[in-house]
C-alpha positions as CSV (number, residue, x, y, z in Angstrom):
1,X,-54.0,0.4,26.5
2,X,-51.7,3.4,27.1
3,X,-53.0,6.9,26.6
4,X,-51.5,8.2,23.3
5,X,-51.3,11.9,23.5
6,X,-48.6,14.5,22.8
7,X,-47.7,14.1,26.5
8,X,-46.6,10.5,26.1
9,X,-46.3,9.5,22.4
10,X,-45.1,6.1,21.3
11,X,-41.8,6.3,19.4
12,X,-39.7,3.7,17.5
13,X,-36.0,4.5,17.1
14,X,-34.0,2.1,15.0
15,X,-30.2,2.1,15.7
16,X,-30.9,3.8,19.0
17,X,-28.0,2.3,21.0
18,X,-25.3,4.8,20.1
19,X,-24.6,8.2,18.5
20,X,-27.6,10.2,17.3
21,X,-30.1,7.4,17.9
22,X,-29.0,7.2,21.6
23,X,-29.4,11.0,22.0
24,X,-32.9,10.8,20.6
25,X,-33.8,8.0,23.0
26,X,-32.6,10.1,25.9
27,X,-34.4,13.2,24.7
28,X,-37.8,11.4,24.2
29,X,-37.6,9.5,27.4
30,X,-36.9,12.8,29.3
31,X,-40.0,14.2,27.6
32,X,-42.1,11.3,28.8
33,X,-42.5,9.3,25.6
34,X,-42.8,5.6,25.4
35,X,-39.7,4.6,23.4
36,X,-38.9,1.3,21.7
37,X,-35.2,1.0,20.7
38,X,-33.7,-1.4,18.2
39,X,-30.1,-2.3,17.7
40,X,-27.9,-5.1,16.6
41,X,-25.7,-5.5,19.7
42,X,-27.2,-6.0,23.2
43,X,-23.9,-5.2,24.8
44,X,-24.3,-1.6,23.7
45,X,-27.3,-1.2,26.0
46,X,-25.1,-1.4,29.1
47,X,-22.1,0.2,27.7
48,X,-24.0,3.3,26.4
49,X,-26.4,3.6,29.4
50,X,-29.6,3.2,27.5
51,X,-32.3,4.6,29.8
52,X,-34.1,1.9,31.8
53,X,-37.5,3.3,30.7
54,X,-36.8,2.4,27.0
55,X,-38.0,-0.9,25.6
56,X,-35.3,-2.7,23.6
57,X,-35.5,-5.2,20.7
58,X,-32.3,-6.7,19.3
59,X,-32.7,-6.6,15.5
60,X,-30.8,-5.9,12.4
61,X,-33.0,-3.5,10.4
62,X,-31.0,-4.3,7.2
63,X,-32.5,-7.8,7.3
64,X,-36.1,-7.7,5.9
65,X,-37.3,-10.5,8.1
66,X,-36.0,-8.9,11.3
67,X,-37.4,-5.5,10.2
68,X,-40.9,-7.0,9.8
69,X,-40.6,-8.7,13.2
70,X,-39.6,-5.4,14.7
71,X,-42.8,-3.8,13.4
72,X,-44.9,-6.6,15.0
73,X,-42.9,-6.3,18.3
74,X,-43.4,-2.5,18.3
75,X,-47.1,-2.9,18.3
76,X,-47.0,-5.6,20.9
77,X,-44.6,-3.8,23.3
78,X,-46.1,-0.4,23.0
79,X,-49.7,-1.6,22.8
80,X,-50.4,0.2,19.5
81,X,-53.6,-0.9,17.8
């Protein structure tokens, strides 16, 4: 399990593939956080230069089933217990 301290917090950013969300992803990655990003379009990852250190899940957070699956995947990918 990863060490969860202020030095490397686990952060979930929905809609993190462009605009403000993307800037937050870059900021938190630069600060050493473990970041999980969600977005609807996988092609935005390459086009917008999502940092390689970020974990990515394709999901539409307006869909309740996909939002619930994102929560489960967040715990799995970032080893939150």
